[in-house]
GUSE-224633 format. One line per field, with one value per residue (C-alpha): y, x, z; residue number from 1; residue in three letters. Coordinates in nm, 3 decimals. Layout:
N
py <- Y	...
px <- X	...
pz <- Z	...
resi <- NUM	...
resn <- ALA	...
***
This chain:
418
py <- 21.021	20.863	21.093	21.426	21.314	21.249	21.611	21.770	21.589	21.681	22.058	22.209	22.023	22.156	22.502	22.616	22.431	22.646	22.968	22.883	22.823	23.173	23.323	23.200	23.313	23.682	23.560	23.356	23.610	23.878	23.645	23.563	23.984	23.993	23.754	23.964	24.262	24.108	23.981	24.354	24.449	24.212	24.327	24.706	24.589	24.429	24.733	24.906	25.082	25.105	25.116	24.915	24.832	24.687	24.618	24.489	24.597	24.541	24.929	24.993	24.861	25.064	25.052	25.281	25.328	25.527	25.641	25.470	25.367	25.658	25.993	26.175	26.048	26.143	25.904	25.622	25.684	25.639	25.290	25.202	25.272	25.053	24.771	24.798	24.804	24.470	24.272	24.167	24.389	24.428	24.731	24.740	24.941	25.222	25.148	25.402	25.449	25.650	25.793	25.856	26.059	25.965	25.715	26.058	26.050	26.311	26.233	26.019	25.859	25.714	25.482	25.572	25.282	25.493	25.695	25.430	25.715	25.776	26.114	26.288	26.465	26.600	26.487	26.189	25.970	25.656	25.465	25.588	25.544	25.181	25.096	25.311	24.989	24.743	24.595	24.755	24.593	24.698	24.920	25.210	25.316	25.303	25.255	25.527	25.715	25.920	26.160	26.405	26.719	26.936	27.303	27.597	27.949	28.286	28.629	28.949	29.200	29.307	29.487	29.292	28.963	28.918	28.628	28.445	28.117	27.853	27.476	27.246	26.894	26.850	26.471	26.418	26.125	26.109	25.844	25.785	25.720	25.666	25.784	26.159	26.168	26.236	26.303	26.480	26.546	26.727	26.779	27.080	26.975	27.278	27.159	27.494	27.836	28.181	28.357	28.599	28.471	28.202	28.011	27.881	27.722	27.481	27.141	27.214	27.064	27.198	27.137	26.932	26.877	26.668	26.688	26.571	26.600	26.584	26.549	26.694	26.380	26.524	26.548	26.909	26.921	27.053	26.928	27.036	26.988	27.077	27.096	27.193	27.217	27.399	27.537	27.695	28.096	28.043	27.976	27.741	27.699	27.587	27.616	27.501	27.497	27.418	27.443	27.417	27.306	27.442	27.250	27.371	27.257	27.485	27.720	27.667	27.880	27.803	27.948	27.937	28.045	28.035	28.125	28.136	28.280	28.321	28.038	27.912	27.638	27.728	27.398	27.196	27.487	27.579	27.961	28.078	28.389	28.363	28.649	28.468	28.640	28.535	28.514	28.421	28.419	28.362	28.297	28.228	28.007	27.910	27.652	27.654	27.299	27.365	27.559	27.348	27.705	27.793	28.164	28.278	28.607	28.588	28.844	28.795	28.898	28.832	28.724	29.072	29.227	29.390	29.314	29.262	29.091	28.835	28.731	28.390	28.260	27.876	27.642	27.290	27.051	26.658	26.664	27.064	27.358	27.728	28.048	28.426	28.645	28.995	29.118	29.455	29.515	29.766	29.849	29.971	30.168	29.996	30.223	30.100	30.426	30.383	30.420	30.683	30.621	30.564	30.275	30.110	29.759	29.796	29.613	29.291	29.000	28.726	28.355	28.013	27.723	27.371	27.034	26.705	26.483	26.110	25.844	25.884	25.535	25.385	25.035	24.988	24.665	24.613	24.848	24.877	25.258	25.374	25.659	25.855	26.209	26.458	26.546	26.857	27.080	27.415	27.771	28.095	28.433	28.736	29.016	29.287	29.114	29.194	29.063	29.180	29.190	28.918	28.627	28.314	27.977	27.608	27.373	27.036	26.998	26.830	27.158	27.346	27.440	27.077	26.911	27.174	27.039	26.659	26.615	26.881	26.669	26.838	26.770	26.410	26.394	26.512	26.236	25.933	25.701	25.836
px <- 7.394	7.196	7.387	7.319	6.942	6.910	7.077	6.846	6.548	6.704	6.815	6.450	6.479	6.827	6.755	6.527	6.816	7.086	6.883	6.823	7.191	7.258	6.984	7.120	7.493	7.424	7.271	7.588	7.823	7.624	7.693	8.054	8.082	7.899	8.150	8.421	8.263	8.224	8.574	8.690	8.449	8.644	8.991	8.871	8.793	9.106	9.290	9.145	8.805	8.494	8.111	8.226	7.933	7.927	7.687	7.745	7.466	7.441	7.522	7.797	8.000	7.968	8.138	8.124	8.421	8.480	8.849	8.905	9.260	9.385	9.428	9.419	9.122	9.297	9.574	9.286	9.083	9.398	9.470	9.111	9.164	9.468	9.258	8.981	9.211	9.369	9.032	8.978	8.651	8.492	8.635	8.397	8.157	8.200	8.329	8.201	8.366	8.175	8.373	8.168	8.242	8.027	7.826	7.727	7.849	8.103	8.253	8.222	8.509	8.447	8.641	8.606	8.616	8.663	8.951	9.090	9.124	8.970	8.792	8.663	8.320	8.136	7.803	7.603	7.400	7.216	7.500	7.435	7.076	7.135	7.412	7.267	7.059	7.329	7.464	7.757	8.103	8.290	8.042	8.199	7.920	8.001	8.383	8.564	8.867	9.080	9.252	9.519	9.544	9.877	9.808	10.056	9.972	10.191	10.099	10.308	10.164	10.382	10.700	10.928	10.895	10.889	10.618	10.399	10.355	10.091	10.135	9.843	9.753	9.381	9.256	8.917	8.705	8.513	8.218	8.035	7.669	7.394	7.449	7.612	7.587	7.914	7.974	8.301	8.424	8.738	8.979	9.237	9.558	9.794	10.166	10.355	10.238	10.337	10.002	9.893	9.545	9.499	9.249	9.492	9.689	9.413	9.292	8.930	8.677	8.723	8.480	8.167	7.946	7.690	7.692	7.466	7.586	7.335	7.329	7.026	6.811	6.760	7.133	7.152	7.509	7.429	7.594	7.582	7.612	7.405	7.583	7.487	7.709	7.993	8.239	8.572	8.602	8.419	8.065	7.790	7.498	7.389	7.504	7.445	7.709	7.650	7.813	7.692	7.920	7.851	7.874	8.212	8.347	8.630	8.354	8.161	7.982	7.954	7.788	7.778	7.483	7.491	7.302	7.550	7.617	7.944	8.054	8.385	8.507	8.757	8.875	8.567	8.323	8.099	8.038	7.785	7.598	7.272	7.282	7.212	7.347	7.311	7.638	7.705	7.930	7.881	8.192	8.277	8.534	8.732	9.011	9.306	9.396	9.732	9.864	9.647	9.558	9.223	9.117	8.815	8.611	8.416	8.147	8.108	7.950	8.192	8.159	8.191	7.943	8.182	8.088	8.374	8.528	8.808	9.026	9.220	9.499	9.557	9.808	9.721	10.039	10.005	10.060	10.010	9.831	9.972	9.799	9.744	9.463	9.374	9.050	8.881	8.594	8.353	8.132	7.786	7.578	7.261	7.082	7.296	7.517	7.878	8.087	8.361	8.672	8.886	8.628	8.669	8.867	9.224	9.314	9.459	9.605	9.876	9.964	9.807	9.983	9.831	10.028	9.901	10.088	10.187	10.103	9.930	9.771	9.642	9.454	9.152	9.081	8.709	8.552	8.875	8.920	9.194	9.450	9.620	9.729	9.496	9.476	9.677	9.889	9.739	9.952	9.765	9.974	9.798	10.031	9.827	9.798	9.438	9.279	8.914	8.764	8.741	8.698	8.527	8.425	8.469	8.191	8.458	8.781	8.890	8.783	9.055	9.233	9.321	8.999	8.807	8.994	8.963	8.688	8.768	8.766	9.085	9.273	9.173	9.247	9.612	9.640	9.500	9.778	10.052
pz <- -9.523	-9.229	-8.990	-9.194	-9.198	-8.848	-8.781	-9.002	-8.805	-8.462	-8.552	-8.475	-8.137	-8.058	-8.122	-7.822	-7.604	-7.754	-7.707	-7.337	-7.289	-7.443	-7.236	-6.918	-6.984	-6.901	-6.578	-6.490	-6.603	-6.350	-6.093	-6.157	-6.147	-5.832	-5.662	-5.760	-5.650	-5.313	-5.308	-5.358	-5.087	-4.837	-4.939	-4.890	-4.536	-4.463	-4.590	-4.289	-4.471	-4.280	-4.390	-4.710	-4.950	-5.296	-5.582	-5.936	-6.179	-6.591	-6.610	-6.337	-6.037	-5.729	-5.395	-5.060	-4.830	-4.517	-4.439	-4.081	-4.098	-4.314	-4.155	-4.475	-4.690	-5.010	-4.944	-4.838	-5.158	-5.354	-5.193	-5.230	-5.615	-5.625	-5.455	-5.704	-5.986	-5.879	-5.798	-6.142	-6.192	-6.524	-6.696	-6.974	-6.758	-6.492	-6.164	-5.880	-5.568	-5.321	-5.029	-4.714	-4.379	-4.082	-4.338	-4.537	-4.877	-4.975	-5.328	-5.609	-5.779	-6.112	-6.357	-6.737	-6.929	-7.258	-7.104	-6.846	-6.576	-6.273	-6.193	-5.868	-5.837	-5.536	-5.700	-5.662	-5.931	-5.959	-5.821	-5.461	-5.471	-5.582	-5.318	-5.019	-4.875	-4.922	-4.597	-4.441	-4.398	-4.067	-3.939	-3.778	-3.530	-3.146	-3.213	-3.000	-3.072	-2.815	-2.999	-2.867	-3.006	-2.939	-2.941	-2.932	-2.870	-2.877	-2.800	-2.782	-2.522	-2.283	-2.318	-2.050	-2.276	-2.672	-2.653	-2.413	-2.495	-2.419	-2.469	-2.424	-2.514	-2.588	-2.571	-2.703	-2.676	-3.000	-3.095	-3.411	-3.333	-3.593	-3.956	-3.947	-3.569	-3.367	-2.995	-2.905	-2.541	-2.518	-2.236	-2.197	-2.018	-1.990	-2.016	-1.993	-1.998	-1.880	-1.946	-1.701	-1.689	-1.420	-1.588	-1.864	-1.601	-1.511	-1.659	-1.814	-2.035	-2.400	-2.670	-2.594	-2.885	-3.070	-3.426	-3.710	-4.057	-4.369	-4.735	-4.922	-5.095	-5.427	-5.521	-5.521	-5.380	-5.066	-4.765	-4.383	-4.030	-3.727	-3.367	-3.004	-2.730	-2.581	-2.855	-2.896	-2.819	-2.483	-2.641	-2.634	-2.831	-3.150	-3.492	-3.879	-4.119	-4.495	-4.855	-5.199	-5.484	-5.798	-6.159	-6.211	-5.895	-5.870	-5.700	-5.403	-5.109	-4.744	-4.450	-4.084	-3.876	-3.478	-3.191	-2.917	-2.574	-2.366	-2.141	-1.995	-1.761	-1.494	-1.364	-1.405	-1.301	-1.588	-1.593	-1.837	-1.917	-2.106	-2.359	-2.682	-2.996	-3.358	-3.550	-3.926	-4.193	-4.596	-4.815	-5.169	-5.241	-5.563	-5.612	-5.859	-5.904	-6.084	-5.791	-5.540	-5.383	-5.237	-5.229	-4.989	-4.942	-4.631	-4.503	-4.123	-3.812	-3.558	-3.175	-3.008	-3.252	-3.536	-3.905	-4.155	-4.453	-4.433	-4.745	-4.740	-4.962	-4.839	-5.027	-4.962	-4.956	-4.924	-4.522	-4.450	-4.552	-4.530	-4.591	-4.538	-4.428	-4.407	-4.250	-4.207	-3.967	-3.877	-3.552	-3.521	-3.248	-3.162	-3.388	-3.671	-3.703	-3.744	-3.441	-3.456	-3.631	-3.354	-3.197	-3.532	-3.552	-3.687	-4.003	-3.921	-4.092	-4.063	-4.148	-4.079	-4.065	-3.999	-4.019	-4.032	-3.776	-3.807	-3.802	-4.118	-4.095	-3.747	-3.743	-3.515	-3.333	-3.281	-3.020	-2.822	-2.799	-3.061	-2.913	-3.174	-3.234	-3.364	-3.736	-3.721	-3.530	-3.587	-3.543	-3.650	-3.640	-3.541	-3.685	-3.514	-3.192	-3.223	-2.881	-2.893	-3.270	-3.567	-3.300	-3.439	-3.312	-3.419	-3.331	-3.329	-3.229	-3.551	-3.736	-3.918	-4.267	-4.361	-4.249	-4.488	-4.778	-4.714	-4.987	-5.223	-5.573	-5.740	-5.449	-5.430	-5.825	-5.753	-5.494	-5.698	-5.807	-5.568
resi <- 1	2	3	4	5	6	7	8	9	10	11	12	13	14	15	16	17	18	19	20	21	22	23	24	25	26	27	28	29	30	31	32	33	34	35	36	37	38	39	40	41	42	43	44	45	46	47	48	49	50	51	52	53	54	55	56	57	58	59	60	61	62	63	64	65	66	67	68	69	70	71	72	73	74	75	76	77	78	79	80	81	82	83	84	85	86	87	88	89	90	91	92	93	94	95	96	97	98	99	100	101	102	103	104	105	106	107	108	109	110	111	112	113	114	115	116	117	118	119	120	121	122	123	124	125	126	127	128	129	130	131	132	133	134	135	136	137	138	139	140	141	142	143	144	145	146	147	148	149	150	151	152	153	154	155	156	157	158	159	160	161	162	163	164	165	166	167	168	169	170	171	172	173	174	175	176	177	178	179	180	181	182	183	184	185	186	187	188	189	190	191	192	193	194	195	196	197	198	199	200	201	202	203	204	205	206	207	208	209	210	211	212	213	214	215	216	217	218	219	220	221	222	223	224	225	226	227	228	229	230	231	232	233	234	235	236	237	238	239	240	241	242	243	244	245	246	247	248	249	250	251	252	253	254	255	256	257	258	259	260	261	262	263	264	265	266	267	268	269	270	271	272	273	274	275	276	277	278	279	280	281	282	283	284	285	286	287	288	289	290	291	292	293	294	295	296	297	298	299	300	301	302	303	304	305	306	307	308	309	310	311	312	313	314	315	316	317	318	319	320	321	322	323	324	325	326	327	328	329	330	331	332	333	334	335	336	337	338	339	340	341	342	343	344	345	346	347	348	349	350	351	352	353	354	355	356	357	358	359	360	361	362	363	364	365	366	367	368	369	370	371	372	373	374	375	376	377	378	379	380	381	382	383	384	385	386	387	388	389	390	391	392	393	394	395	396	397	398	399	400	401	402	403	404	405	406	407	408	409	410	411	412	413	414	415	416	417	418
resn <- MET	LYS	LYS	LEU	THR	TRP	LEU	ILE	VAL	LEU	LEU	PRO	LEU	LEU	THR	PRO	LEU	VAL	SER	ALA	ALA	GLN	ASP	ALA	TYR	PRO	ALA	ASP	SER	LEU	LEU	GLN	ALA	ALA	GLY	ARG	ALA	ASP	ASP	ALA	ALA	LEU	ARG	LEU	VAL	GLU	ALA	GLY	PHE	ALA	ASN	VAL	ARG	ALA	LEU	GLU	THR	PRO	ASP	PHE	THR	VAL	PHE	THR	VAL	GLU	ASN	ASP	ALA	TYR	LYS	LEU	PRO	ALA	GLU	GLY	PHE	SER	ARG	ALA	VAL	GLN	ILE	LEU	GLU	GLY	SER	GLY	LEU	ASP	THR	SER	LYS	PRO	ILE	LYS	LEU	ILE	GLY	THR	ALA	HIS	LYS	ILE	PRO	GLU	VAL	THR	ILE	SER	TYR	ASP	PRO	ALA	THR	GLY	ALA	TRP	ASN	THR	THR	LYS	ARG	LEU	ASP	ALA	SER	TRP	ASP	ALA	VAL	ARG	ASN	GLN	PRO	LYS	LEU	ASN	ASN	SER	SER	LEU	LYS	PRO	ASP	ILE	THR	VAL	TYR	PRO	VAL	VAL	SER	LEU	ILE	ASN	LEU	ILE	ILE	THR	GLN	VAL	TYR	GLN	SER	LEU	TRP	GLU	LEU	LYS	PRO	ALA	LEU	GLU	VAL	GLU	LEU	TRP	PRO	GLY	ALA	ARG	PHE	SER	TYR	GLN	LEU	VAL	VAL	PRO	VAL	PHE	THR	ASP	PHE	TYR	GLU	ASN	ARG	TYR	HIS	LEU	VAL	HIS	PRO	GLY	VAL	ILE	SER	LEU	SER	GLN	ARG	PHE	ARG	ASP	PRO	TRP	HIS	LEU	ASN	ILE	LEU	GLY	LYS	PHE	THR	ILE	GLY	GLN	PHE	THR	GLY	ASN	ARG	PHE	GLY	ALA	ALA	LEU	GLU	ALA	SER	TYR	TRP	PHE	PRO	ASN	GLU	ARG	PHE	TRP	ILE	ASP	THR	GLN	LEU	GLY	VAL	VAL	SER	SER	ALA	MET	PHE	VAL	GLY	PHE	LYS	TRP	ARG	TYR	TYR	TRP	GLU	PRO	ASP	PHE	VAL	TRP	ASN	LEU	ALA	GLY	ASN	TYR	TYR	ASN	PRO	SER	LEU	GLN	THR	GLN	PHE	THR	LEU	ARG	ALA	GLN	LYS	PHE	LEU	TYR	GLY	ASP	TYR	GLY	LEU	LYS	PHE	GLU	MET	VAL	ARG	HIS	PHE	ARG	HIS	CYS	SER	VAL	GLY	PHE	TYR	ALA	GLU	ARG	GLY	LEU	LEU	PHE	ASN	ASP	ASP	TRP	SER	LEU	ARG	PRO	LYS	PHE	ALA	GLN	PRO	HIS	THR	ASN	GLY	GLY	PHE	ARG	ILE	HIS	ILE	SER	LEU	PRO	PRO	TYR	ARG	THR	ARG	ARG	TYR	GLY	TYR	VAL	PRO	ARG	ILE	THR	THR	GLY	ASP	GLN	LEU	THR	TYR	ASP	TYR	ASN	ALA	ASN	ASN	GLU	GLN	TYR	PHE	TYR	LYS	GLU	PHE	ARG	THR	GLU	ALA	ALA	ASP	ASN	LEU	VAL	SER	LYS	ASN	TYR	TYR	ASN	PRO	TYR	TYR	ILE	ASN	SER	MET	LEU	GLY	LYS
***
């Protein structure tokens, strides 16, 4: 009876202590969750990911990763998801994995507690705003790559020989600078050629460019790249590339605007002609997820002043992309009158094969230059042997069919869990 009396007397004093302990528990729980997030971030770094950030909030857990060890980002993201699933994170709230390229956010891969599934989108949300200022682990700035791009070119222009071939190695020094910035210096080394033009027989510089990537700060889903330098197609100047993905991410538009002029290297002697021209293209794109196939219709002003339409159908496999294209052009006089029919570009077409080269995973050791093969071996077949019209340019050595599909959300979804 005395014990019960003392308990009744002390109960008012014990109640605040119990409440205080209950109030402290969420903070302790959040602290433990933050420790799990930090541990997961370290595991991502050990797996070779760069620019890793982590943050735990009451509403979500968010990470950023950049694929440095994995040549194909989709394979890297699949591995990052596996690491997060085995890290003991709180799965009662969303987990966000933001994939970046050159420190610019490209995609958000989200875990939905209601379905237990991961889903990819090009869009950003509050999770990026929360994590963007967190310290980065394994910063990629000023870590150089020496990337060797093999290239094979075939032409059929003379009667006495079925094909003339050009085999080249194009090593490039590529360095990331500040966020979004990349410098590239490429050297072209002929291995074998029976092309008749003498300039193809000489070692000479290729693409030399400084690019700045960006994403709009208002989450409007606009991504872009501004580049200055020496481009492919014997052109130098400045170019702006941008894309916008619609809410239904099967559809997007992209454009390239450039002010360029003619230039080429013969040996190490640069010959340039300052006659700037404005070239452009604008494309609408549709991606069929079930077929992993991209359809593109592009209106374009080409390098030699011809205007035209280009249709492409490209099937993206795991380690290669194969596609067909058809193009129809028109040529105008200075007064915008149409040139005679015999002077118009012939309808052209062909196929394109871009293959990702092994090794598909390469580790980096500090600031020691990493030597690896280029992302792809490219081959474009020109069915009509068109030599003058329909000419384009690329601003970086790594631009090709496969790299353009790196951050397609449907393609990434197809790779998750593989």
